[in-house]
C-alpha beads as a LAMMPS data file, in Angstrom:
LAMMPS data file: protein, C-alpha beads

241 atoms
240 bonds

1 atom types
1 bond types

-500.0 500.0 xlo xhi
-500.0 500.0 ylo yhi
-500.0 500.0 zlo zhi

Masses

1 110.0

Atoms # bond

1 1 1 -14.775 27.866 45.440
2 1 1 -17.374 29.439 43.342
3 1 1 -19.754 27.675 41.412
4 1 1 -18.362 29.398 38.235
5 1 1 -14.686 27.755 39.218
6 1 1 -16.782 24.558 39.893
7 1 1 -18.276 24.664 36.041
8 1 1 -14.849 25.405 34.412
9 1 1 -12.644 22.551 36.337
10 1 1 -15.891 20.558 35.301
11 1 1 -15.458 21.133 31.797
12 1 1 -11.686 20.802 31.759
13 1 1 -12.144 17.044 33.247
14 1 1 -15.005 16.464 30.899
15 1 1 -12.621 17.250 27.941
16 1 1 -9.612 14.974 29.601
17 1 1 -11.783 12.236 30.221
18 1 1 -13.220 12.649 26.410
19 1 1 -9.618 12.976 25.362
20 1 1 -8.430 10.261 27.344
21 1 1 -11.039 7.996 26.099
22 1 1 -10.489 8.285 22.466
23 1 1 -6.996 7.986 22.470
24 1 1 -7.876 4.448 24.116
25 1 1 -9.863 3.775 22.014
26 1 1 -7.280 4.380 19.179
27 1 1 -4.595 2.829 20.809
28 1 1 -6.898 -0.559 21.523
29 1 1 -8.579 -0.802 17.970
30 1 1 -5.131 -0.001 15.886
31 1 1 -4.106 -3.646 17.303
32 1 1 -0.588 -4.877 17.052
33 1 1 0.059 -3.920 13.080
34 1 1 1.475 -7.207 12.820
35 1 1 0.639 -9.833 9.787
36 1 1 -1.694 -12.389 10.507
37 1 1 -1.064 -14.464 7.805
38 1 1 1.757 -15.003 5.024
39 1 1 1.895 -13.241 1.912
40 1 1 0.832 -15.077 -1.428
41 1 1 1.719 -14.448 -4.589
42 1 1 -1.772 -15.588 -6.925
43 1 1 -0.179 -17.641 -10.166
44 1 1 -0.184 -15.239 -13.246
45 1 1 -1.136 -16.863 -16.570
46 1 1 1.926 -18.224 -18.541
47 1 1 2.069 -17.952 -22.367
48 1 1 4.848 -19.790 -24.205
49 1 1 8.168 -18.719 -23.966
50 1 1 7.780 -16.521 -21.264
51 1 1 9.448 -16.311 -17.516
52 1 1 7.466 -15.713 -13.960
53 1 1 9.390 -12.934 -11.890
54 1 1 7.723 -12.929 -8.689
55 1 1 7.754 -9.806 -6.648
56 1 1 11.010 -9.561 -3.507
57 1 1 9.119 -8.462 -0.423
58 1 1 12.742 -7.815 0.863
59 1 1 13.511 -5.406 -1.689
60 1 1 10.834 -3.816 -2.598
61 1 1 8.272 -0.962 -0.898
62 1 1 4.424 -0.225 -1.064
63 1 1 3.966 3.868 0.132
64 1 1 1.132 6.227 0.198
65 1 1 1.692 9.837 0.613
66 1 1 -0.644 13.024 1.174
67 1 1 -0.425 16.344 2.926
68 1 1 -2.005 17.387 6.178
69 1 1 -1.972 20.204 8.349
70 1 1 -0.331 19.295 12.007
71 1 1 0.267 21.766 14.863
72 1 1 -0.520 24.720 12.539
73 1 1 2.546 23.474 10.273
74 1 1 2.095 21.601 6.403
75 1 1 3.019 18.143 6.975
76 1 1 3.476 15.100 4.221
77 1 1 2.619 11.955 5.604
78 1 1 3.913 8.769 4.194
79 1 1 3.490 5.174 5.019
80 1 1 5.442 2.773 4.213
81 1 1 5.333 -1.483 3.981
82 1 1 7.539 -4.300 2.361
83 1 1 4.324 -6.765 2.951
84 1 1 3.672 -7.150 -1.065
85 1 1 3.111 -10.169 -3.313
86 1 1 2.522 -10.615 -7.139
87 1 1 3.801 -12.340 -10.383
88 1 1 4.708 -10.732 -13.845
89 1 1 4.877 -13.122 -16.745
90 1 1 7.132 -11.472 -19.368
91 1 1 7.800 -12.835 -22.871
92 1 1 10.869 -11.259 -23.915
93 1 1 10.432 -12.038 -27.454
94 1 1 7.054 -10.794 -27.657
95 1 1 6.520 -7.901 -24.704
96 1 1 2.934 -7.265 -25.616
97 1 1 2.100 -10.911 -24.624
98 1 1 3.315 -10.170 -21.104
99 1 1 0.841 -10.747 -18.349
100 1 1 0.383 -9.090 -14.676
101 1 1 -1.137 -11.286 -11.746
102 1 1 -3.056 -9.963 -8.902
103 1 1 -0.905 -7.379 -6.934
104 1 1 -1.607 -8.214 -2.682
105 1 1 -0.327 -5.807 -0.073
106 1 1 -0.912 -6.017 3.301
107 1 1 -1.977 -2.712 4.833
108 1 1 -1.971 -3.753 8.736
109 1 1 1.853 -3.490 8.158
110 1 1 2.081 0.450 7.063
111 1 1 3.846 2.436 9.161
112 1 1 4.352 6.222 9.386
113 1 1 6.336 8.202 11.538
114 1 1 3.793 8.087 14.448
115 1 1 2.797 4.890 15.812
116 1 1 -0.514 6.504 17.047
117 1 1 -1.160 7.458 13.670
118 1 1 -0.684 3.776 12.388
119 1 1 -3.037 3.146 15.079
120 1 1 -5.523 4.867 13.470
121 1 1 -5.217 4.112 9.954
122 1 1 -5.281 0.210 10.746
123 1 1 -8.112 1.090 13.193
124 1 1 -10.648 3.432 11.536
125 1 1 -9.005 4.367 8.373
126 1 1 -8.473 1.437 6.207
127 1 1 -9.696 -0.921 9.000
128 1 1 -6.886 -3.159 8.505
129 1 1 -6.649 -4.799 11.927
130 1 1 -9.906 -6.373 11.189
131 1 1 -8.636 -10.051 8.847
132 1 1 -11.174 -9.037 6.197
133 1 1 -9.933 -6.102 5.594
134 1 1 -5.936 -6.989 6.210
135 1 1 -5.197 -7.013 2.193
136 1 1 -5.598 -4.686 -0.580
137 1 1 -5.452 -6.060 -3.873
138 1 1 -4.859 -4.707 -7.219
139 1 1 -6.417 -6.775 -10.063
140 1 1 -4.744 -5.980 -13.175
141 1 1 -7.092 -5.991 -16.746
142 1 1 -5.662 -4.314 -19.595
143 1 1 -1.674 -3.334 -20.311
144 1 1 -1.254 -0.517 -22.631
145 1 1 1.665 0.460 -24.283
146 1 1 3.830 -2.415 -24.161
147 1 1 6.922 -1.747 -26.178
148 1 1 7.793 -4.482 -29.057
149 1 1 11.106 -5.366 -28.082
150 1 1 13.062 -5.160 -24.667
151 1 1 16.735 -4.513 -23.821
152 1 1 18.458 -5.650 -20.778
153 1 1 19.461 -2.092 -18.899
154 1 1 17.064 -0.138 -20.767
155 1 1 13.657 1.005 -18.810
156 1 1 10.217 1.100 -20.694
157 1 1 7.225 2.217 -19.883
158 1 1 3.583 1.327 -20.093
159 1 1 0.136 1.195 -18.189
160 1 1 -1.964 -1.080 -16.237
161 1 1 -5.473 -0.420 -15.694
162 1 1 -7.167 -3.115 -13.068
163 1 1 -9.627 -3.016 -9.986
164 1 1 -8.311 -1.922 -6.756
165 1 1 -9.905 -2.679 -3.911
166 1 1 -9.336 -1.309 -0.753
167 1 1 -11.802 -2.933 2.369
168 1 1 -15.353 -3.980 0.855
169 1 1 -14.858 -0.943 -2.079
170 1 1 -13.789 -1.977 -5.671
171 1 1 -12.821 0.993 -7.959
172 1 1 -11.056 1.216 -11.689
173 1 1 -7.515 2.258 -11.387
174 1 1 -4.753 2.874 -13.888
175 1 1 -1.067 2.615 -12.655
176 1 1 1.625 4.233 -14.547
177 1 1 4.806 1.579 -14.511
178 1 1 8.205 2.171 -15.417
179 1 1 10.696 -1.489 -15.399
180 1 1 14.003 -2.273 -16.495
181 1 1 15.422 -5.902 -16.965
182 1 1 18.485 -6.083 -14.966
183 1 1 19.255 -9.105 -16.284
184 1 1 17.520 -12.375 -17.512
185 1 1 16.200 -13.593 -14.580
186 1 1 15.689 -10.110 -12.084
187 1 1 13.727 -7.143 -12.991
188 1 1 13.302 -3.752 -11.326
189 1 1 10.319 -0.804 -11.397
190 1 1 7.851 0.940 -10.314
191 1 1 4.369 1.812 -10.501
192 1 1 2.218 4.861 -9.354
193 1 1 -1.465 6.006 -9.253
194 1 1 -3.688 8.408 -7.803
195 1 1 -6.814 7.845 -5.797
196 1 1 -9.055 10.051 -3.827
197 1 1 -10.206 9.348 -0.089
198 1 1 -13.768 9.401 -1.435
199 1 1 -13.092 6.944 -3.884
200 1 1 -12.969 4.481 -1.138
201 1 1 -14.951 6.328 1.623
202 1 1 -11.995 6.463 3.770
203 1 1 -12.463 9.299 6.702
204 1 1 -10.084 10.416 8.712
205 1 1 -11.036 10.260 12.599
206 1 1 -11.220 13.551 14.393
207 1 1 -7.648 14.021 16.149
208 1 1 -5.868 17.075 18.050
209 1 1 -3.841 19.480 16.298
210 1 1 -4.491 17.281 12.731
211 1 1 -6.423 19.434 9.965
212 1 1 -6.828 20.112 6.360
213 1 1 -5.710 16.103 5.505
214 1 1 -5.793 15.910 2.054
215 1 1 -8.484 14.535 -0.122
216 1 1 -5.663 13.114 -3.111
217 1 1 -3.124 10.124 -2.083
218 1 1 -0.554 8.991 -4.042
219 1 1 0.035 5.294 -4.295
220 1 1 3.905 3.722 -5.370
221 1 1 4.609 0.694 -5.954
222 1 1 8.328 0.113 -5.595
223 1 1 9.378 -3.495 -6.569
224 1 1 12.301 -5.967 -7.515
225 1 1 11.245 -9.342 -9.215
226 1 1 13.347 -12.439 -9.784
227 1 1 12.664 -15.575 -12.310
228 1 1 10.705 -18.058 -9.910
229 1 1 6.979 -19.055 -9.287
230 1 1 6.957 -18.503 -5.407
231 1 1 7.540 -16.163 -2.423
232 1 1 9.435 -18.311 -0.320
233 1 1 11.615 -19.909 -3.060
234 1 1 12.334 -16.309 -4.385
235 1 1 13.394 -14.909 -0.883
236 1 1 15.356 -17.720 -0.407
237 1 1 17.422 -17.309 -3.658
238 1 1 17.949 -13.608 -2.979
239 1 1 18.964 -14.428 0.474
240 1 1 21.621 -17.092 -0.720
241 1 1 23.146 -15.069 -3.561

Bonds

1 1 1 2
2 1 2 3
3 1 3 4
4 1 4 5
5 1 5 6
6 1 6 7
7 1 7 8
8 1 8 9
9 1 9 10
10 1 10 11
11 1 11 12
12 1 12 13
13 1 13 14
14 1 14 15
15 1 15 16
16 1 16 17
17 1 17 18
18 1 18 19
19 1 19 20
20 1 20 21
21 1 21 22
22 1 22 23
23 1 23 24
24 1 24 25
25 1 25 26
26 1 26 27
27 1 27 28
28 1 28 29
29 1 29 30
30 1 30 31
31 1 31 32
32 1 32 33
33 1 33 34
34 1 34 35
35 1 35 36
36 1 36 37
37 1 37 38
38 1 38 39
39 1 39 40
40 1 40 41
41 1 41 42
42 1 42 43
43 1 43 44
44 1 44 45
45 1 45 46
46 1 46 47
47 1 47 48
48 1 48 49
49 1 49 50
50 1 50 51
51 1 51 52
52 1 52 53
53 1 53 54
54 1 54 55
55 1 55 56
56 1 56 57
57 1 57 58
58 1 58 59
59 1 59 60
60 1 60 61
61 1 61 62
62 1 62 63
63 1 63 64
64 1 64 65
65 1 65 66
66 1 66 67
67 1 67 68
68 1 68 69
69 1 69 70
70 1 70 71
71 1 71 72
72 1 72 73
73 1 73 74
74 1 74 75
75 1 75 76
76 1 76 77
77 1 77 78
78 1 78 79
79 1 79 80
80 1 80 81
81 1 81 82
82 1 82 83
83 1 83 84
84 1 84 85
85 1 85 86
86 1 86 87
87 1 87 88
88 1 88 89
89 1 89 90
90 1 90 91
91 1 91 92
92 1 92 93
93 1 93 94
94 1 94 95
95 1 95 96
96 1 96 97
97 1 97 98
98 1 98 99
99 1 99 100
100 1 100 101
101 1 101 102
102 1 102 103
103 1 103 104
104 1 104 105
105 1 105 106
106 1 106 107
107 1 107 108
108 1 108 109
109 1 109 110
110 1 110 111
111 1 111 112
112 1 112 113
113 1 113 114
114 1 114 115
115 1 115 116
116 1 116 117
117 1 117 118
118 1 118 119
119 1 119 120
120 1 120 121
121 1 121 122
122 1 122 123
123 1 123 124
124 1 124 125
125 1 125 126
126 1 126 127
127 1 127 128
128 1 128 129
129 1 129 130
130 1 130 131
131 1 131 132
132 1 132 133
133 1 133 134
134 1 134 135
135 1 135 136
136 1 136 137
137 1 137 138
138 1 138 139
139 1 139 140
140 1 140 141
141 1 141 142
142 1 142 143
143 1 143 144
144 1 144 145
145 1 145 146
146 1 146 147
147 1 147 148
148 1 148 149
149 1 149 150
150 1 150 151
151 1 151 152
152 1 152 153
153 1 153 154
154 1 154 155
155 1 155 156
156 1 156 157
157 1 157 158
158 1 158 159
159 1 159 160
160 1 160 161
161 1 161 162
162 1 162 163
163 1 163 164
164 1 164 165
165 1 165 166
166 1 166 167
167 1 167 168
168 1 168 169
169 1 169 170
170 1 170 171
171 1 171 172
172 1 172 173
173 1 173 174
174 1 174 175
175 1 175 176
176 1 176 177
177 1 177 178
178 1 178 179
179 1 179 180
180 1 180 181
181 1 181 182
182 1 182 183
183 1 183 184
184 1 184 185
185 1 185 186
186 1 186 187
187 1 187 188
188 1 188 189
189 1 189 190
190 1 190 191
191 1 191 192
192 1 192 193
193 1 193 194
194 1 194 195
195 1 195 196
196 1 196 197
197 1 197 198
198 1 198 199
199 1 199 200
200 1 200 201
201 1 201 202
202 1 202 203
203 1 203 204
204 1 204 205
205 1 205 206
206 1 206 207
207 1 207 208
208 1 208 209
209 1 209 210
210 1 210 211
211 1 211 212
212 1 212 213
213 1 213 214
214 1 214 215
215 1 215 216
216 1 216 217
217 1 217 218
218 1 218 219
219 1 219 220
220 1 220 221
221 1 221 222
222 1 222 223
223 1 223 224
224 1 224 225
225 1 225 226
226 1 226 227
227 1 227 228
228 1 228 229
229 1 229 230
230 1 230 231
231 1 231 232
232 1 232 233
233 1 233 234
234 1 234 235
235 1 235 236
236 1 236 237
237 1 237 238
238 1 238 239
239 1 239 240
240 1 240 241
């Protein structure tokens, strides 16, 4: 065997070993993807005459969406989880007095169409495999654009500005929200905002066949909330309906 052939074989072996080590690191550091603790809905401030609605995880969905190039082809990556908790205080006679509590999302449970991508997200991107970064929280501040009155069955829109905390970084963001009062004890809605990865120092690890990962990330919360002041009681009520 010539010296040149031996060098080529050595290089190939080194590359294969590095790839295997990288795969193993991503696999191990990504953890199981299972929640370490149940969701909690932080109590919202309640004004006189208001009704507290609690988000029902089983009927809600949080997602992120961004584009990348995978194996030379454009691809839209979507990650989802139903592990979201929060409360909304709605005053039907004076909607402008309505309040929103902290929205909590267990991002460790996010899933895409690739288990290895999920592990990379948990281990390197969001680092949600670590207990201190398991949850992302949105702490609402100002609500603007609320209507003067609400009619059952008719959607209405408004904006919520607050602090979105991802890992150890907190940034001010604004969600565009649309809500429909389906009945006196059930509301449905969605909220969207766009962030950038640089806002939260979210870097994408080097991966074979992945390139040009988009900087902007669309965040969406599709929620159902029912009258009640605890996640457990609300889930049981929905299950028994």
